[in-house]
C-alpha positions as CSV (number, residue, x, y, z in Angstrom):
1,M,0.0,0.0,0.0
2,T,1.0,3.6,-0.6
3,K,2.3,5.0,2.7
4,I,1.2,8.6,3.3
5,A,2.5,10.6,6.3
6,V,-0.1,13.3,7.3
7,L,1.3,16.2,9.3
8,T,-0.8,18.1,11.9
9,A,0.5,20.8,14.3
10,T,-2.6,22.6,15.4
11,R,-6.2,22.0,16.6
12,A,-7.8,23.8,13.5
13,E,-5.5,22.0,11.0
14,Y,-6.5,18.5,12.4
15,G,-10.2,19.4,12.3
16,L,-9.8,20.1,8.6
17,L,-7.7,17.0,7.9
18,Q,-9.8,14.5,9.9
19,P,-12.4,13.6,7.2
20,I,-9.6,13.1,4.6
21,I,-7.6,10.9,7.0
22,K,-10.6,8.7,7.8
23,K,-11.6,8.3,4.1
24,L,-8.0,7.4,3.2
25,I,-8.0,4.7,6.0
26,D,-11.4,3.4,5.1
27,C,-10.7,2.9,1.4
28,G,-8.0,0.3,2.3
29,E,-5.5,1.4,-0.3
30,F,-3.2,3.6,1.9
31,D,-1.0,3.1,4.9
32,V,-1.8,6.4,6.7
33,R,0.7,7.6,9.3
34,V,-0.5,10.6,11.3
35,V,2.3,12.7,12.9
36,A,1.4,15.1,15.6
37,T,3.7,18.0,16.4
38,G,3.8,21.6,17.5
39,A,0.9,23.0,19.6
40,H,-0.8,19.6,19.7
41,L,1.8,18.5,22.3
42,S,1.9,21.7,24.4
43,P,0.0,21.9,27.7
44,E,-0.2,25.6,27.2
45,F,-2.3,25.1,24.0
46,G,-4.5,22.4,25.4
47,L,-2.6,19.1,24.6
48,T,-4.9,18.8,21.6
49,Y,-3.2,15.6,20.4
50,K,-5.9,14.0,22.6
51,E,-8.5,15.3,20.2
52,I,-6.9,13.2,17.5
53,L,-7.0,10.1,19.7
54,D,-10.6,10.8,20.8
55,S,-11.7,10.9,17.1
56,G,-10.5,7.3,16.7
57,V,-7.4,8.1,14.7
58,E,-4.1,6.5,15.7
59,I,-1.0,8.7,16.0
60,D,2.1,7.2,14.4
61,R,4.5,9.6,16.1
62,R,4.5,12.6,18.4
63,I,7.4,14.9,17.6
64,E,8.2,17.7,20.0
65,I,9.5,20.9,18.4
66,L,8.1,23.9,20.3
67,V,10.4,25.9,22.5
68,S,9.0,28.0,25.3
69,S,9.1,31.3,23.4
70,D,7.0,33.0,20.7
71,S,9.7,35.4,19.8
72,P,11.1,35.4,16.2
73,V,14.2,33.6,17.6
74,G,12.0,31.0,19.3
75,I,10.0,30.4,16.1
76,S,13.2,29.9,14.1
77,K,14.5,27.5,16.7
78,S,11.3,25.5,16.6
79,M,11.7,25.3,12.8
80,G,15.2,24.0,13.2
81,L,14.0,21.3,15.6
82,A,11.3,20.4,13.1
83,I,13.8,19.9,10.3
84,I,16.1,17.8,12.5
85,S,13.3,15.7,14.0
86,F,11.4,15.1,10.8
87,A,14.5,14.3,8.9
88,E,15.0,11.4,11.4
89,Y,11.4,10.4,11.1
90,F,11.4,10.3,7.3
91,E,14.7,8.3,7.3
92,E,13.1,5.7,9.6
93,T,9.6,5.5,8.2
94,K,10.3,6.2,4.5
95,P,6.8,7.4,3.5
96,D,5.8,7.4,-0.2
97,A,4.3,10.9,0.2
98,L,3.7,13.6,2.8
99,M,0.3,15.4,3.1
100,V,0.3,18.9,4.6
101,L,-2.3,21.7,4.9
102,G,-1.9,25.4,4.9
103,D,0.9,27.8,5.7
104,R,2.4,27.5,9.1
105,Y,6.1,27.8,9.9
106,E,6.2,24.2,11.2
107,T,4.8,23.0,7.9
108,L,7.5,24.8,5.9
109,A,10.2,23.2,8.0
110,V,8.8,19.7,7.7
111,C,8.5,20.2,3.9
112,C,12.2,21.2,3.8
113,A,13.0,17.9,5.4
114,A,10.7,16.0,3.0
115,M,12.3,17.7,0.0
116,N,15.8,16.7,1.2
117,A,14.5,13.1,1.7
118,K,13.0,13.1,-1.9
119,I,9.5,12.6,-0.5
120,P,6.7,14.0,-2.7
121,V,4.6,16.6,-0.9
122,I,0.8,16.8,-1.3
123,H,-0.3,20.4,-0.4
124,L,-3.8,21.5,0.5
125,Y,-4.6,25.2,-0.1
126,G,-1.9,26.8,-2.0
127,G,-2.6,29.9,-4.1
128,E,-4.4,31.8,-1.3
129,T,-3.3,35.2,-0.1
130,T,-3.0,36.6,3.4
131,E,-1.1,39.8,2.9
132,G,-0.8,40.7,6.6
133,A,0.9,37.5,7.7
134,V,4.2,35.7,7.1
135,D,2.0,32.8,6.1
136,E,1.8,34.4,2.7
137,A,5.4,33.7,1.9
138,I,5.4,30.4,3.6
139,R,2.4,29.2,1.6
140,H,3.9,30.0,-1.7
141,S,7.2,28.4,-0.7
142,I,5.4,25.2,0.2
143,T,3.7,25.3,-3.2
144,K,7.1,25.3,-4.9
145,M,8.2,22.3,-2.8
146,S,5.1,20.4,-3.5
147,W,4.3,17.8,-6.2
148,L,0.5,17.7,-6.0
149,H,-1.8,20.6,-5.2
150,F,-5.4,20.8,-3.9
151,T,-6.9,24.3,-3.9
152,S,-10.1,25.7,-2.5
153,T,-11.2,28.0,-5.4
154,P,-10.5,28.2,-9.1
155,A,-8.8,31.6,-8.6
156,Y,-6.4,29.9,-6.2
157,A,-5.8,27.1,-8.6
158,K,-4.8,29.7,-11.3
159,R,-2.3,31.2,-8.8
160,V,-0.6,27.9,-8.2
161,I,-0.3,27.5,-12.0
162,Q,1.0,31.0,-12.2
163,L,3.8,30.0,-9.7
164,G,4.9,27.5,-12.4
165,E,3.1,24.3,-11.4
166,D,1.8,21.9,-14.0
167,P,-2.0,22.2,-14.4
168,S,-2.2,18.4,-14.5
169,R,-1.2,18.3,-10.9
170,V,-3.5,21.1,-9.6
171,F,-7.0,20.2,-8.5
172,C,-9.7,22.6,-7.3
173,V,-11.7,20.7,-4.7
174,G,-13.2,23.4,-2.3
175,A,-12.4,24.0,1.3
176,M,-12.6,21.3,4.0
177,G,-14.0,24.0,6.4
178,V,-17.1,24.2,4.2
179,E,-17.4,20.4,4.2
180,N,-17.2,20.2,8.0
181,A,-19.7,23.1,8.4
182,L,-22.3,21.4,6.1
183,N,-21.8,17.8,7.1
184,K,-20.7,17.4,10.7
185,E,-23.3,16.4,13.2
186,L,-23.4,19.5,15.4
187,L,-24.6,20.3,18.9
188,S,-27.8,22.0,19.7
189,R,-27.5,25.3,21.6
190,E,-28.4,23.6,24.8
191,E,-25.9,20.8,24.3
192,L,-23.2,23.4,23.5
193,E,-24.0,25.3,26.7
194,R,-23.6,22.1,28.8
195,S,-20.5,21.1,27.0
196,I,-18.6,24.4,27.6
197,D,-20.3,25.1,31.0
198,F,-21.3,28.6,29.8
199,G,-24.8,30.0,29.5
200,L,-25.7,31.2,26.0
201,D,-29.0,32.9,26.6
202,G,-29.5,35.9,24.2
203,K,-27.1,36.7,21.4
204,Y,-23.4,35.8,21.5
205,A,-20.3,36.2,19.3
206,V,-17.4,33.9,18.6
207,I,-14.0,35.6,18.7
208,T,-10.6,34.3,17.4
209,F,-7.8,36.8,17.0
210,H,-4.2,35.9,16.0
211,P,-1.1,38.1,15.7
212,V,-0.5,39.9,12.4
213,T,2.9,38.4,11.9
214,L,4.2,40.8,9.3
215,E,3.6,43.8,11.6
216,N,6.0,44.9,14.2
217,R,4.7,43.8,17.7
218,S,1.1,45.0,16.9
219,A,-0.7,42.0,18.6
220,G,-1.2,43.6,22.1
221,Q,-2.4,47.0,20.9
222,Q,-4.8,45.5,18.2
223,F,-6.2,43.0,20.6
224,K,-6.7,45.8,23.2
225,E,-8.8,47.7,20.6
226,L,-10.9,44.6,20.2
227,L,-11.4,44.0,23.9
228,D,-12.3,47.7,24.3
229,A,-14.9,47.3,21.6
230,I,-16.6,44.3,23.1
231,S,-16.5,45.9,26.6
232,E,-18.7,48.6,25.1
233,K,-21.0,45.9,23.6
234,N,-21.7,44.2,26.9
235,D,-25.2,43.2,26.0
236,L,-23.7,40.3,24.1
237,K,-21.9,37.2,25.4
238,Y,-18.6,36.2,23.9
239,I,-16.8,32.9,23.3
240,I,-13.1,33.4,22.7
241,T,-10.8,30.7,21.2
242,K,-7.2,31.5,22.0
243,A,-4.4,32.3,19.6
244,N,-2.1,29.8,17.9
245,A,1.5,29.3,18.7
246,D,2.5,32.2,16.5
247,A,5.0,35.0,17.3
248,D,3.3,37.2,20.0
249,G,0.5,34.7,20.4
250,R,1.1,34.5,24.2
251,I,0.4,38.2,24.6
252,I,-3.1,37.7,23.2
253,N,-3.7,34.7,25.4
254,Q,-2.5,36.5,28.6
255,M,-4.8,39.4,27.8
256,T,-7.7,37.0,27.2
257,D,-7.2,35.4,30.6
258,E,-7.2,38.7,32.4
259,F,-10.3,39.9,30.5
260,V,-12.2,36.7,31.2
261,G,-11.4,37.1,34.9
262,N,-13.0,40.6,34.9
263,N,-16.0,39.9,32.7
264,K,-18.7,37.3,33.4
265,N,-20.2,37.5,29.9
266,V,-17.0,36.1,28.4
267,A,-15.6,32.5,28.3
268,A,-12.3,31.5,26.7
269,F,-10.9,28.1,25.6
270,E,-7.5,26.8,24.3
271,S,-9.4,24.5,22.0
272,L,-13.1,23.7,21.5
273,G,-12.4,20.9,19.0
274,A,-14.1,20.9,15.5
275,V,-17.6,19.9,16.6
276,R,-17.9,22.3,19.5
277,Y,-16.3,25.1,17.5
278,L,-18.6,24.7,14.5
279,S,-21.6,24.3,16.8
280,A,-20.6,27.6,18.4
281,L,-20.5,29.3,15.0
282,R,-23.8,27.8,14.0
283,H,-25.7,29.4,16.9
284,A,-23.7,32.7,17.0
285,A,-25.0,36.1,16.1
286,L,-21.7,37.0,14.5
287,V,-18.0,36.1,14.3
288,I,-15.3,38.6,15.2
289,G,-11.5,38.5,14.7
290,N,-9.0,37.7,12.0
291,S,-9.2,33.9,11.7
292,S,-9.7,32.2,8.3
293,S,-12.7,30.5,9.9
294,G,-14.6,33.8,9.7
295,I,-13.9,33.9,5.9
296,I,-14.3,30.2,5.1
297,E,-16.6,28.4,7.5
298,A,-18.9,31.2,8.9
299,P,-20.5,32.1,5.5
300,S,-21.8,28.5,5.3
301,F,-23.9,29.3,8.4
302,H,-25.1,32.5,6.9
303,I,-23.9,34.6,9.8
304,P,-22.0,37.9,9.6
305,T,-18.2,38.1,10.1
306,V,-16.4,41.2,11.3
307,N,-12.9,40.7,9.9
308,I,-10.3,42.9,11.6
309,G,-7.1,44.3,10.1
310,D,-4.8,42.9,7.5
311,R,-4.2,39.3,8.5
312,Q,-6.6,37.9,6.0
313,R,-6.3,40.7,3.4
314,G,-6.4,39.3,-0.1
315,R,-8.6,36.3,0.6
316,L,-11.9,35.9,-1.4
317,C,-14.7,36.9,0.8
318,A,-18.5,36.2,0.8
319,D,-20.9,39.2,1.1
320,S,-21.4,38.3,4.7
321,V,-17.9,39.5,5.6
322,I,-17.4,43.0,6.9
323,N,-13.8,44.2,6.8
324,C,-12.6,46.9,9.3
325,A,-9.5,48.5,10.8
326,P,-8.1,47.2,14.1
327,V,-9.4,50.3,15.9
328,K,-12.1,50.3,18.5
329,S,-14.4,52.8,16.7
330,D,-14.2,50.8,13.5
331,I,-14.8,47.5,15.2
332,T,-17.9,48.7,17.1
333,A,-19.3,50.3,13.9
334,A,-18.7,47.0,12.0
335,M,-20.4,45.1,14.9
336,D,-23.4,47.4,14.7
337,R,-23.7,46.8,11.0
338,A,-23.3,43.1,11.4
339,L,-26.1,43.0,14.0
340,S,-28.5,45.0,11.9
341,A,-31.6,43.5,10.4
342,E,-30.5,44.8,7.0
343,F,-27.2,43.0,7.1
344,A,-28.8,39.8,8.5
345,E,-30.7,39.6,5.1
346,I,-27.4,40.0,3.2
347,A,-25.7,37.2,5.2
348,A,-28.7,34.9,4.8
349,K,-28.4,35.2,1.0
350,A,-24.6,35.1,0.8
351,D,-23.0,32.5,-1.3
352,N,-19.8,30.8,0.0
353,P,-17.1,30.9,-2.7
354,Y,-15.2,28.0,-1.0
355,G,-17.0,25.0,-2.4
356,D,-20.0,22.7,-2.2
357,G,-19.1,20.5,0.8
358,D,-17.7,17.4,-1.0
359,T,-14.0,18.2,-0.7
360,S,-12.6,15.1,1.1
361,G,-14.2,12.7,-1.4
362,K,-12.7,14.6,-4.3
363,I,-9.2,14.6,-2.7
364,V,-9.3,10.8,-2.0
365,S,-10.5,10.1,-5.5
366,V,-7.6,12.0,-7.0
367,L,-5.1,10.4,-4.7
368,R,-6.4,6.9,-5.6
369,D,-6.1,7.7,-9.4
370,I,-2.7,9.5,-9.3
371,L,-0.7,7.6,-6.6
372,R,-1.8,4.1,-7.6
373,G,1.0,2.9,-9.9
374,E,2.1,6.5,-10.7
375,N,5.8,6.8,-11.5
376,I,6.4,10.0,-9.6
377,T,9.3,12.2,-10.7
378,L,10.4,15.1,-8.6
379,K,12.0,16.8,-11.6
380,K,9.4,19.4,-12.2
381,T,9.3,21.5,-15.4
382,F,8.4,25.1,-14.7
383,Y,5.1,25.7,-16.4
384,D,5.4,29.1,-18.1
385,I,2.4,31.4,-18.8
386,D,2.6,33.7,-21.8
387,F,1.7,37.2,-20.7
388,D,3.0,40.8,-21.3
389,I,4.9,42.4,-18.5
390,D,5.3,45.7,-20.2
391,G,3.1,48.7,-19.3
392,G,3.1,49.1,-15.6
393,N,6.8,48.4,-15.3
394,K,7.9,50.7,-18.1
395,R,9.9,53.7,-17.0
396,E,9.7,57.0,-18.9
397,E,12.9,57.8,-20.7
398,G,15.4,59.7,-18.7
399,K,13.8,58.8,-15.3
């Protein structure tokens, strides 16, 4: 059987990969090796590797890479540990392919080790843009190291091809977040209340805010603006899911803990897990923050999203998404608009540009066709696109 190593480093990432992993296992044609690393193994981030085990999926290896720092130096050291540790894992296990999702720094490091080990990389969700985050450069770098590509929209498939990848290895399959939102069996409002031990009478919002990693130490100030805004909107309740293990993420999480301690209408969690998180979205009045879930999953529930700042700038957005600056006055104005009856009608009619909810089946079908008996060569020919680069780059004579 074809041996596929599947990398997962965060709670959100595993929630997206889980249906694919289970279908790969169930089809009986693949030896699937799930490798848990990064925040999954950290008590600070909720030891979310347990969610993998609870879902009935076996972990082939737990690989520790996080150092106790979210500074740029700490992130780079974690990347170095990932390259070393996964080089050893690949040498021992010798997978036929590596599947990765997204654009995190751990993923880039693991792909470097896979490239050196001549292991083909299967990448989910290249071609997307997040202009405010270092993820932008990481994502495109992983695309160039990858052999097979699955994208969430046709526009993103075109970008992967624009990066020189052969169209025969680029497949537009939609976003796993949409599939999960439309197909997972979710909790009722009452079941969710009991599960998180937090009353949800009246309207509530779900908040996830991550550092904008291409800005210089902006996390604390931007998150303060958000907390000031929701303090003013104290007629709502709030569920906050904490930041990932990104540079400056600990600042956000410390501020969250202090805020929860002083406000009874707020609850915070390191991880809700996929079912509880999607259930929280389903019953929410709105989503606030700068997470991709507000762009990709929330529109499937036809609820408004207040998307703050530049972290997600460049992504395709449904009409249910309101973009605003990371400033208290702009955030409160966006919240007022999102909660209006007029905008509720807009959100109710909004189409989600990220697919129809059958993503995992499409991915497994492609893998069965391509990896079965395929003579994979890692010698990729750069796929050139014929276009004119004159015009905007022309300089007037003498200037």
